[in-house]
TIVEX-881851 format. One line per 5 residues: number of its first residue (from 1); their letters; for each residue x, y, z of N, C-alpha, C. Coordinates in steps of 0.2 Angstrom, whole numbers, plus 5000, padded with zeros to 4 digits. Layout:
BEGIN
NUM = A = X:Y:Z:X:Y:Z:X:Y:Z; ...
***
This chain:
BEGIN
1 = MPALF = 5100:4910:4973:5098:4917:4973:5102:4921:4967; 5098:4925:4964:5102:4929:4958:5108:4932:4961; 5113:4933:4957:5119:4936:4958:5118:4944:4960; 5113:4946:4958:5111:4954:4959:5110:4955:4967; 5108:4950:4970:5107:4951:4978:5109:4945:4982
6 = SELSA = 5114:4942:4979:5117:4936:4982:5120:4937:4989; 5122:4943:4990:5125:4945:4997:5119:4945:5002; 5113:4945:5001:5108:4945:5005:5106:4938:5008; 5109:4933:5005:5107:4926:5006:5107:4924:5014; 5112:4927:5018:5112:4925:5025:5109:4931:5029
11 = APRVL = 5107:4936:5026:5105:4942:5030:5098:4942:5032; 5096:4943:5039:5089:4943:5041:5085:4949:5038; 5088:4954:5036:5084:4960:5034:5088:4965:5030; 5085:4969:5026:5088:4975:5023:5086:4981:5026; 5090:4986:5028:5088:4992:5031:5091:4997:5026
16 = VEAAL = 5087:5002:5023:5089:5007:5019:5087:5014:5022; 5092:5019:5021:5090:5025:5023:5092:5030:5017; 5088:5036:5017:5090:5041:5012:5088:5048:5014; 5093:5052:5014:5092:5059:5016:5088:5063:5011; 5083:5066:5013:5079:5070:5009:5079:5077:5011
21 = QPVAG = 5076:5082:5006:5076:5089:5007:5070:5091:5003; 5067:5097:5005:5061:5100:5001:5064:5102:4994; 5060:5101:4990:5061:5103:4983:5062:5111:4982; 5058:5115:4986:5059:5122:4986:5058:5124:4993; 5062:5129:4995:5061:5132:5002:5063:5127:5007
26 = SRIQP = 5061:5129:5013:5063:5125:5019:5057:5122:5023; 5051:5123:5021:5045:5121:5025:5043:5114:5022; 5040:5110:5027:5037:5104:5025:5030:5104:5028; 5025:5101:5025:5019:5099:5028:5018:5092:5029; 5018:5090:5036:5018:5083:5038:5011:5080:5037
31 = TGFPD = 5011:5074:5038:5005:5070:5039:5001:5072:5045; 4995:5072:5045:4991:5074:5051:4986:5068:5053; 4984:5068:5059:4980:5063:5062:4974:5066:5065; 4968:5063:5065:4962:5066:5068:4963:5066:5075; 4961:5072:5078:4961:5074:5085:4968:5074:5088
36 = LGPAV = 4973:5074:5083:4980:5074:5086:4984:5079:5082; 4983:5080:5075:4986:5085:5071:4993:5082:5069; 4998:5086:5068:5005:5083:5067:5008:5079:5073; 5012:5074:5071:5015:5070:5077:5022:5072:5078; 5022:5076:5083:5029:5079:5086:5030:5076:5092
41 = YDAPD = 5037:5074:5093:5039:5070:5099:5046:5071:5100; 5049:5070:5106:5056:5070:5107:5059:5063:5106; 5064:5063:5103:5068:5056:5101:5075:5057:5104; 5078:5051:5105:5086:5052:5107:5090:5054:5101; 5095:5058:5103:5099:5061:5098:5105:5057:5096
46 = GNGGI = 5106:5052:5100:5112:5048:5099:5118:5050:5104; 5117:5056:5107:5123:5058:5111:5120:5059:5119; 5115:5055:5120:5113:5056:5127:5107:5061:5128; 5106:5065:5123:5101:5070:5123:5095:5068:5119; 5090:5073:5119:5084:5072:5115:5084:5078:5109
51 = VATLL = 5080:5076:5104:5079:5081:5099:5072:5081:5096; 5069:5087:5095:5062:5087:5093:5062:5084:5086; 5057:5079:5085:5056:5075:5080:5049:5075:5077; 5048:5075:5071:5042:5075:5067:5041:5069:5063; 5035:5066:5063:5033:5060:5058:5031:5064:5052
56 = VESAQ = 5034:5064:5047:5032:5067:5040:5028:5062:5037; 5029:5056:5037:5025:5051:5033:5025:5044:5037; 5018:5042:5039:5018:5036:5043:5019:5030:5039; 5019:5024:5043:5020:5018:5040:5014:5016:5035; 5008:5017:5038:5002:5016:5034:5002:5019:5027
61 = SMANR = 5004:5026:5027:5004:5030:5021:5009:5028:5017; 5015:5026:5019:5020:5024:5015:5019:5017:5012; 5015:5013:5015:5013:5007:5012:5009:5008:5005; 5004:5013:5006:5000:5015:5000:5005:5018:4995; 5010:5022:4996:5014:5025:4991:5019:5020:4988
66 = LEAVC = 5021:5015:4992:5025:5010:4989:5021:5005:4984; 5015:5004:4986:5010:5000:4981:5009:5004:4975; 5008:5011:4976:5006:5015:4970:5012:5015:4965; 5018:5014:4966:5023:5013:4961:5022:5007:4956; 5018:5003:4958:5016:4997:4954:5011:4998:4949
71 = WDDAS = 5008:5004:4949:5002:5005:4945:5003:5011:4940; 5001:5011:4934:5002:5016:4929:4995:5019:4928; 4994:5025:4931:4988:5029:4931:4986:5030:4924; 4991:5032:4919:4989:5034:4913:4986:5028:4909; 4988:5022:4910:4985:5017:4906:4980:5013:4910
76 = DDIAT = 4980:5015:4917:4975:5011:4921:4977:5004:4921; 4983:5002:4922:4986:4995:4922:4992:4995:4926; 4994:4989:4927:5000:4987:4931:5006:4991:4927; 5011:4993:4931:5017:4996:4928:5020:4991:4923; 5023:4994:4918:5026:4990:4912:5031:4985:4915
81 = ELKGL = 5035:4988:4920:5041:4983:4923:5038:4977:4926; 5032:4977:4928:5029:4971:4932:5024:4967:4928; 5023:4969:4921:5019:4965:4917:5020:4957:4918; 5014:4954:4919:5014:4947:4920:5014:4945:4927; 5015:4950:4932:5014:4949:4939:5006:4948:4941
86 = PFVRV = 5004:4943:4944:4997:4942:4946:4994:4947:4950; 4988:4949:4949:4984:4953:4953:4976:4952:4951; 4972:4954:4955:4965:4953:4954:4962:4960:4952; 4958:4960:4946:4955:4966:4944:4947:4965:4945; 4944:4970:4947:4936:4970:4948:4933:4975:4944
91 = ALEGP = 4928:4973:4940:4923:4977:4936:4918:4979:4941; 4916:4985:4942:4911:4987:4947:4905:4988:4943; 4899:4985:4945:4893:4985:4942:4888:4987:4948; 4881:4987:4946:4876:4988:4951:4876:4995:4953; 4876:4996:4960:4875:5003:4962:4881:5008:4961
96 = LAEGE = 4887:5005:4959:4892:5010:4957:4893:5011:4950; 4892:5007:4946:4893:5008:4938:4891:5002:4935; 4892:5002:4928:4890:4996:4924:4896:4993:4921; 4901:4992:4925:4907:4988:4923:4912:4993:4920; 4910:4999:4919:4915:5004:4916:4921:5006:4921
101 = NTTSS = 4919:5006:4928:4924:5007:4933:4927:5001:4935; 4933:5001:4937:4937:4995:4940:4941:4997:4946; 4942:4992:4950:4947:4993:4955:4952:4986:4955; 4957:4986:4959:4961:4980:4959:4964:4979:4966; 4967:4973:4966:4970:4971:4973:4977:4975:4974
106 = LLEFH = 4979:4979:4968:4985:4983:4969:4983:4990:4971; 4977:4992:4971:4974:4998:4973:4970:4998:4979; 4967:4992:4981:4962:4992:4986:4966:4992:4993; 4963:4996:4998:4967:4997:5004:4968:4990:5008; 4964:4985:5007:4965:4979:5011:4967:4973:5006
111 = RLNSP = 4970:4975:5000:4972:4971:4995:4967:4965:4994; 4969:4959:4995:4965:4953:4993:4958:4953:4998; 4959:4956:5003:4953:4956:5008:4948:4962:5007; 4949:4965:5001:4944:4971:5000:4937:4968:4999; 4932:4971:5001:4925:4969:5000:4923:4968:4993
116 = YIMSG = 4926:4972:4989:4925:4972:4982:4928:4965:4978; 4933:4963:4982:4936:4957:4979:4933:4950:4982; 4933:4950:4989:4930:4945:4992:4922:4944:4991; 4919:4949:4989:4912:4949:4987:4911:4949:4980; 4916:4948:4976:4916:4948:4969:4915:4941:4966
121 = FTKDS = 4913:4941:4960:4911:4934:4957:4916:4933:4951; 4918:4927:4950:4921:4925:4944:4917:4925:4938; 4919:4923:4932:4915:4923:4926:4910:4917:4926; 4911:4912:4930:4906:4907:4931:4902:4908:4937; 4902:4914:4940:4897:4916:4945:4899:4913:4952
126 = TPFID = 4905:4911:4953:4908:4908:4959:4910:4914:4963; 4908:4915:4970:4910:4920:4974:4918:4919:4975; 4922:4924:4975:4929:4924:4975:4931:4921:4982; 4927:4923:4987:4928:4920:4994:4928:4913:4994; 4924:4910:4990:4923:4902:4990:4929:4900:4986
131 = VMRQE = 4932:4903:4981:4938:4901:4978:4944:4901:4982; 4944:4906:4987:4950:4906:4991:4949:4901:4997; 4943:4900:4999:4942:4894:5004:4944:4888:5001; 4942:4886:4995:4944:4880:4992:4952:4879:4991; 4955:4885:4989:4962:4885:4988:4966:4884:4994
136 = LGLST = 4963:4886:5000:4966:4886:5006:4964:4879:5009; 4960:4875:5007:4958:4869:5010:4954:4870:5016; 4950:4875:5017:4947:4877:5023:4940:4875:5023; 4937:4873:5029:4930:4872:5029:4928:4877:5035; 4922:4879:5036:4919:4883:5041:4914:4879:5046
141 = VAKEG = 4914:4881:5052:4909:4878:5057:4906:4884:5060; 4899:4883:5061:4896:4889:5065:4898:4889:5072; 4899:4895:5075:4901:4896:5082:4895:4894:5086; 4897:4891:5092:4892:4889:5097:4888:4894:5099; 4881:4894:5099:4877:4899:5101:4877:4905:5097
146 = AEATE = 4880:4905:5091:4879:4911:5087:4873:4912:5084; 4870:4918:5084:4864:4920:5081:4865:4924:5075; 4861:4922:5070:4862:4926:5063:4858:4933:5064; 4861:4937:5067:4859:4944:5068:4861:4949:5063; 4857:4952:5059:4859:4956:5054:4863:4962:5057
151 = GDDDD = 4868:4964:5054:4872:4970:5056:4877:4968:5062; 4877:4962:5064:4881:4960:5069:4888:4959:5067; 4893:4963:5069:4900:4962:5067:4904:4956:5069; 4901:4953:5075:4905:4947:5077:4904:4941:5072; 4910:4938:5070:4909:4932:5066:4905:4927:5068
156 = REDVA = 4901:4924:5064:4896:4919:5065:4899:4912:5063; 4905:4912:5060:4908:4906:5057:4916:4907:5059; 4919:4901:5060:4926:4901:5061:4929:4895:5057; 4935:4895:5056:4939:4890:5053:4940:4884:5057; 4939:4878:5055:4940:4872:5059:4947:4870:5058
161 = GVVNL = 4951:4868:5063:4957:4865:5062:4963:4870:5062; 4969:4867:5060:4975:4871:5061:4976:4875:5054; 4977:4882:5055:4978:4886:5049:4985:4885:5046; 4986:4883:5040:4992:4883:5037:4995:4889:5034; 4999:4893:5037:5001:4900:5035:5005:4899:5028
166 = RKLAA = 5009:4893:5028:5013:4892:5022:5008:4892:5016; 5003:4888:5017:4998:4887:5011:4995:4894:5009; 4993:4898:5015:4991:4905:5014:4996:4909:5009; 5002:4908:5011:5007:4912:5007:5007:4910:5000; 5006:4903:4998:5006:4901:4992:5000:4903:4988
171 = VCFKY = 4994:4903:4991:4988:4906:4988:4989:4913:4986; 4991:4917:4991:4992:4924:4990:4997:4925:4984; 5002:4922:4984:5007:4922:4979:5004:4921:4972; 5000:4916:4972:4996:4914:4966:4992:4920:4963; 4989:4923:4967:4984:4928:4965:4986:4935:4965
176 = DPNSL = 4991:4937:4970:4994:4944:4971:5000:4944:4975; 5006:4943:4972:5012:4943:4977:5013:4949:4980; 5010:4954:4978:5011:4961:4981:5008:4961:4989; 5003:4956:4990:5000:4956:4996:5005:4953:5001; 5010:4949:4999:5014:4946:5004:5020:4951:5005
181 = VHGVF = 5021:4956:5001:5026:4961:5003:5023:4966:5008; 5016:4968:5007:5013:4973:5011:5009:4971:5017; 5008:4964:5017:5004:4961:5022:4997:4960:5020; 4994:4955:5023:4987:4952:5021:4984:4950:5027; 4977:4951:5028:4973:4949:5033:4966:4947:5031
186 = LEKIA = 4965:4940:5029:4959:4938:5026:4954:4937:5032; 4952:4942:5036:4948:4941:5041:4941:4939:5039; 4939:4941:5032:4933:4939:5030:4932:4931:5029; 4938:4928:5029:4937:4920:5030:4939:4918:5037; 4944:4920:5040:4946:4918:5047:4951:4923:5050
191 = GRLRH = 4950:4925:5056:4954:4930:5059:4961:4927:5060; 4963:4921:5059:4970:4918:5060:4974:4919:5053; 4970:4921:5048:4973:4921:5041:4977:4927:5040; 4983:4928:5042:4986:4934:5041:4994:4934:5040; 4997:4938:5037:5004:4939:5036:5005:4947:5037
196 = PRALS = 5010:4948:5042:5012:4956:5043:5016:4958:5037; 5017:4965:5037:5021:4968:5032:5028:4965:5032; 5030:4964:5026:5037:4962:5025:5042:4968:5024; 5038:4973:5020:5042:4979:5019:5038:4985:5022; 5042:4988:5027:5039:4994:5031:5044:5000:5029
201 = AFIEA = 5040:5006:5030:5044:5012:5029:5041:5018:5032; 5044:5023:5034:5042:5029:5036:5047:5035:5035; 5045:5041:5035:5049:5047:5034:5049:5051:5041; 5054:5053:5043:5055:5056:5050:5059:5062:5049; 5058:5068:5052:5062:5074:5052:5064:5075:5059
206 = TGVGR = 5070:5078:5060:5073:5079:5066:5075:5087:5067; 5076:5089:5073:5078:5096:5074:5073:5101:5071; 5066:5099:5072:5061:5103:5069:5059:5109:5073; 5056:5114:5069:5053:5120:5072:5046:5121:5068; 5042:5124:5072:5035:5126:5069:5036:5132:5064
211 = ADSGG = 5032:5132:5059:5032:5138:5054:5025:5139:5053; 5022:5144:5058:5015:5146:5057:5014:5151:5052; 5009:5150:5049:5007:5156:5044:4999:5156:5043; 4997:5160:5039:4989:5160:5038:4987:5163:5031; 4981:5164:5030:4979:5167:5024:4971:5168:5024
216 = VKFDR = 4968:5169:5019:4961:5171:5019:4958:5168:5012; 4952:5165:5013:4948:5163:5007:4944:5169:5005; 4946:5172:4999:4943:5179:4997:4937:5178:4993; 4932:5181:4995:4925:5181:4991:4924:5188:4989; 4925:5189:4982:4925:5196:4979:4918:5198:4978
221 = ALPKP = 4913:5193:4978:4906:5195:4977:4903:5197:4984; 4904:5193:4989:4900:5194:4996:4905:5193:5001; 4910:5198:5002:4914:5198:5008:4911:5198:5014; 4905:5201:5015:4901:5201:5021:4894:5197:5019; 4894:5191:5019:4888:5187:5017:4881:5188:5020
226 = KVAGV = 4881:5191:5026:4875:5192:5030:4870:5197:5026; 4873:5202:5022:4869:5206:5018:4865:5203:5013; 4867:5197:5011:4862:5193:5006:4859:5187:5010; 4859:5187:5016:4856:5182:5020:4859:5175:5020; 4865:5175:5019:4869:5168:5018:4875:5169:5023
231 = DAAGG = 4879:5163:5024:4884:5164:5029:4890:5159:5027; 4895:5159:5031:4901:5156:5029:4900:5148:5029; 4895:5146:5033:4894:5139:5032:4892:5136:5025; 4889:5141:5021:4888:5139:5015:4893:5140:5010; 4899:5143:5012:4905:5144:5008:4906:5151:5006
236 = YGNVP = 4902:5156:5009:4902:5163:5007:4906:5167:5011; 4908:5173:5009:4912:5177:5013:4919:5176:5013; 4923:5181:5016:4930:5181:5017:4931:5176:5023; 4935:5171:5023:4936:5167:5028:4944:5166:5030; 4946:5169:5035:4953:5168:5037:4955:5161:5040
241 = FHRTE = 4961:5159:5039:4963:5153:5041:4970:5153:5043; 4972:5148:5047:4979:5147:5049:4982:5140:5047; 4988:5140:5046:4991:5133:5044:4998:5133:5048; 5000:5127:5050:5006:5125:5053:5010:5121:5049; 5016:5123:5047:5021:5119:5043:5027:5118:5048
246 = FTAGA = 5032:5115:5046:5038:5114:5050:5044:5115:5046; 5050:5117:5049:5056:5117:5046:5060:5111:5049; 5065:5108:5046:5069:5103:5049:5076:5103:5048; 5080:5101:5053:5087:5100:5052:5089:5095:5047; 5085:5089:5047:5086:5083:5043:5080:5080:5042
251 = ITAYF = 5079:5077:5036:5073:5073:5034:5076:5066:5032; 5074:5061:5034:5076:5054:5032:5071:5049:5031; 5071:5046:5025:5067:5040:5024:5070:5034:5026; 5066:5030:5030:5068:5023:5032:5064:5018:5029; 5068:5012:5027:5065:5006:5024:5067:5000:5027
256 = SIDLA = 5063:4995:5029:5065:4989:5031:5062:4983:5028; 5066:4979:5025:5063:4973:5022:5065:4967:5026; 5060:4963:5028:5061:4957:5033:5062:4951:5028; 5068:4950:5027:5070:4944:5023:5069:4937:5026; 5069:4937:5033:5068:4931:5036:5060:4929:5035
261 = QLRGY = 5056:4934:5036:5049:4933:5035:5048:4931:5028; 5051:4934:5023:5050:4932:5016:5052:4924:5015; 5057:4922:5018:5060:4916:5017:5055:4911:5021; 5052:4913:5026:5048:4909:5031:5041:4907:5027; 5039:4911:5022:5033:4909:5018:5034:4902:5015
266 = GLKPE = 5040:4899:5015:5041:4892:5012:5039:4891:5005; 5040:4897:5001:5039:4897:4994:5045:4894:4990; 5044:4892:4984:5050:4890:4980:5055:4896:4979; 5062:4894:4978:5067:4899:4979:5066:4905:4974; 5063:4903:4968:5062:4908:4963:5056:4913:4965
271 = ATDLL = 5052:4910:4969:5046:4915:4971:5049:4919:4977; 5053:4917:4981:5056:4921:4987:5060:4926:4984; 5064:4924:4978:5068:4929:4975:5064:4935:4972; 5058:4933:4969:5054:4938:4966:5051:4943:4971; 5050:4941:4977:5047:4945:4982:5053:4950:4985
276 = VALSL = 5059:4947:4985:5064:4951:4987:5066:4957:4982; 5066:4955:4976:5067:4959:4970:5062:4965:4970; 5055:4963:4971:5050:4967:4970:5050:4972:4976; 5052:4970:4982:5053:4975:4988:5058:4980:4987; 5064:4977:4984:5069:4982:4983:5068:4987:4977
281 = WKVRK = 5064:4985:4972:5062:4989:4967:5057:4994:4969; 5053:4993:4973:5048:4997:4976:5051:5003:4980; 5056:5001:4984:5060:5006:4987:5064:5011:4982; 5067:5008:4977:5071:5012:4972:5066:5017:4969; 5060:5014:4966:5055:5018:4962:5052:5023:4966
286 = FLESN = 5051:5022:4972:5048:5028:4977:5053:5033:4977; 5059:5032:4979:5064:5037:4980:5066:5040:4973; 5065:5037:4968:5066:5041:4961:5060:5044:4959; 5055:5044:4962:5049:5047:4960:5049:5055:4962; 5044:5058:4960:5044:5066:4962:5042:5066:4970
291 = MRLRS = 5040:5061:4973:5039:5061:4981:5035:5067:4983; 5030:5069:4979:5025:5074:4981:5020:5071:4986; 5021:5072:4992:5017:5069:4998:5011:5072:4999; 5011:5079:4998:5005:5083:4999:5006:5090:4995; 5001:5094:4995:5002:5100:4991:5008:5104:4993
296 = ACELE = 5010:5104:5000:5015:5108:5002:5021:5104:5005; 5022:5098:5002:5027:5093:5004:5029:5089:4999; 5034:5092:4995:5037:5089:4989:5044:5088:4991; 5047:5082:4991:5054:5080:4993:5058:5078:4987; 5064:5078:4988:5069:5075:4984:5075:5072:4988
301 = LKDGV = 5079:5068:4984:5085:5065:4987:5090:5071:4988; 5093:5071:4994:5097:5077:4996:5103:5077:4991; 5106:5072:4990:5112:5072:4985:5112:5067:4980; 5106:5066:4977:5104:5062:4971:5104:5055:4973; 5104:5050:4968:5103:5043:4970:5108:5040:4973
306 = GNIRA = 5114:5043:4973:5120:5040:4977:5119:5041:4984; 5114:5045:4986:5113:5046:4993:5109:5040:4996; 5106:5035:4992:5102:5030:4995:5107:5024:4997; 5107:5023:5004:5112:5019:5006:5109:5013:5011; 5112:5007:5010:5110:5002:5014:5114:5002:5021
311 = KRPKD = 5110:5002:5026:5113:5001:5033:5115:4994:5035; 5110:4990:5033:5111:4982:5034:5109:4979:5028; 5112:4974:5025:5119:4972:5027:5124:4978:5026; 5129:4979:5030:5133:4985:5029:5137:4985:5022; 5136:4991:5019:5140:4992:5013:5137:4988:5007
316 = YPLPS = 5130:4985:5008:5127:4982:5003:5126:4987:4997; 5128:4985:4991:5127:4990:4985:5120:4989:4982; 5115:4993:4984:5108:4993:4982:5108:4993:4975; 5105:4988:4971:5104:4988:4964:5100:4994:4961; 5101:4996:4955:5097:5001:4952:5090:4999:4951
321 = SSALA = 5085:5003:4950:5079:5001:4948:5078:4998:4941; 5083:5000:4937:5083:4996:4930:5085:4989:4931; 5091:4988:4935:5093:4982:4935:5088:4977:4939; 5085:4980:4944:5080:4976:4948:5074:4974:4943; 5072:4979:4939:5066:4978:4934:5068:4972:4929
326 = EEIGT = 5074:4972:4927:5076:4967:4923:5076:4960:4926; 5078:4960:4932:5078:4954:4936:5071:4951:4938; 5067:4956:4939:5060:4955:4940:5057:4951:4934; 5058:4954:4928:5056:4951:4922:5058:4944:4921; 5064:4942:4923:5067:4935:4922:5063:4931:4928
331 = LIEKC = 5062:4934:4934:5059:4930:4939:5052:4928:4938; 5048:4933:4935:5041:4932:4933:5040:4926:4928; 5045:4926:4923:5045:4920:4919:5046:4914:4922; 5050:4914:4927:5052:4907:4931:5046:4905:4935; 5042:4910:4938:5037:4909:4942:5030:4908:4939
336 = KPHFA = 5030:4908:4933:5023:4907:4929:5020:4901:4932; 5023:4895:4933:5019:4889:4935:5016:4890:4942; 5018:4895:4946:5015:4896:4953:5010:4902:4952; 5009:4905:4947:5004:4910:4946:4997:4908:4944; 4992:4912:4945:4985:4910:4942:4986:4910:4935
341 = KPPVT = 4981:4907:4931:4981:4907:4924:4974:4909:4922; 4973:4915:4918:4979:4920:4917:4981:4923:4923; 4986:4927:4923:4989:4930:4929:4984:4935:4932; 4980:4939:4928:4975:4944:4930:4969:4940:4931; 4966:4940:4937:4960:4936:4939:4955:4942:4938
346 = ELTWN = 4950:4941:4934:4945:4945:4932:4938:4944:4936; 4936:4948:4940:4930:4948:4944:4925:4953:4943; 4919:4952:4945:4913:4957:4944:4910:4958:4951; 4910:4964:4953:4906:4966:4959:4900:4969:4958; 4894:4966:4960:4888:4969:4959:4884:4969:4966
351 = GGKPA = 4887:4973:4971:4883:4973:4977:4883:4966:4981; 4887:4962:4979:4887:4955:4982:4883:4950:4979; 4881:4952:4973:4876:4947:4969:4880:4946:4962; 4879:4940:4959:4882:4938:4953:4881:4944:4948; 4886:4944:4943:4885:4949:4938:4879:4948:4933
356 = KEKKS = 4876:4954:4931:4870:4954:4927:4872:4952:4920; 4868:4948:4917:4869:4946:4910:4869:4952:4905; 4874:4953:4901:4875:4958:4896:4870:4957:4891; 4866:4962:4889:4861:4962:4884:4865:4964:4877; 4864:4959:4872:4867:4961:4866:4864:4967:4862
361 = KTK = 4869:4971:4859:4866:4977:4856:4864:4975:4849; 4858:4974:4848:4856:4973:4841:4851:4978:4839; 4851:4980:4833:4846:4985:4830:4839:4982:4829
***
């Protein structure tokens, strides 16, 4: 294990906490859930009492944000610090575009299990799902009594035999190591092919109080739309609205890296080290970003980067993002034999059909 995090060699996990505060003012706009709104609940205060608590950012949302630090929107490519790290890129054709728009396993909500990836085709017109099946050494058998009913969500095929989750980890590492950090579930191949998140995070606020306010959408042309035979449903007229924000006594970001799970993948030591370094780098990069979670929720570290502290192992000196980036570069070089060649796997999605032949542009 690199000297940079050799203190983690016997630790089962890394727990990191960071105190945050609003960039301006005292109000925060939390994440909301359908039919629930903001998640407010009572939590133990550590002294035998309870304290009003608010979920500012959920684990699901934080997974997306931690993945986002891997992508450079300006260049529409992987972050400079991670160049050489494998991922899958898909050119979208057919009903969506003519190959001008792309997506990737670093951007897709289900990573390698994205329908655009699993239904994508390689340059030799092989479905990527078949590539994965072959890599995993899996064959499928029809379920007994299964009927091929169009639109039926019940799987009509299942994987025969014992599923080797270590082999799954090796294949995922080959095509997209990021999927082993944030979890992968290849249900399009088999429901047993899954690894949970190794890096989890959420942001919580305690000692919270409601901050209710409101406003109006002002229509200077038709404040009373009925006079023109239109209504608010069409977007016309002055429309008052209310909004609920919160104040908080404390806001804390929590991160957990399951080192035991990363080791349990059974990968080569340099591969495991890369996953550890990548996880730590993601935490650092997120906390050093502008942390603008929503229009009315932009946070910053309360006392600068020195406020980022490791709770377990106790007093572990969390490396800087620059030191981690340098280590990642070294480990990417060491891991090249375990990566796809080339590391960026190029696919084409054309509504589940092979890519169309490009017509040559001749006069």
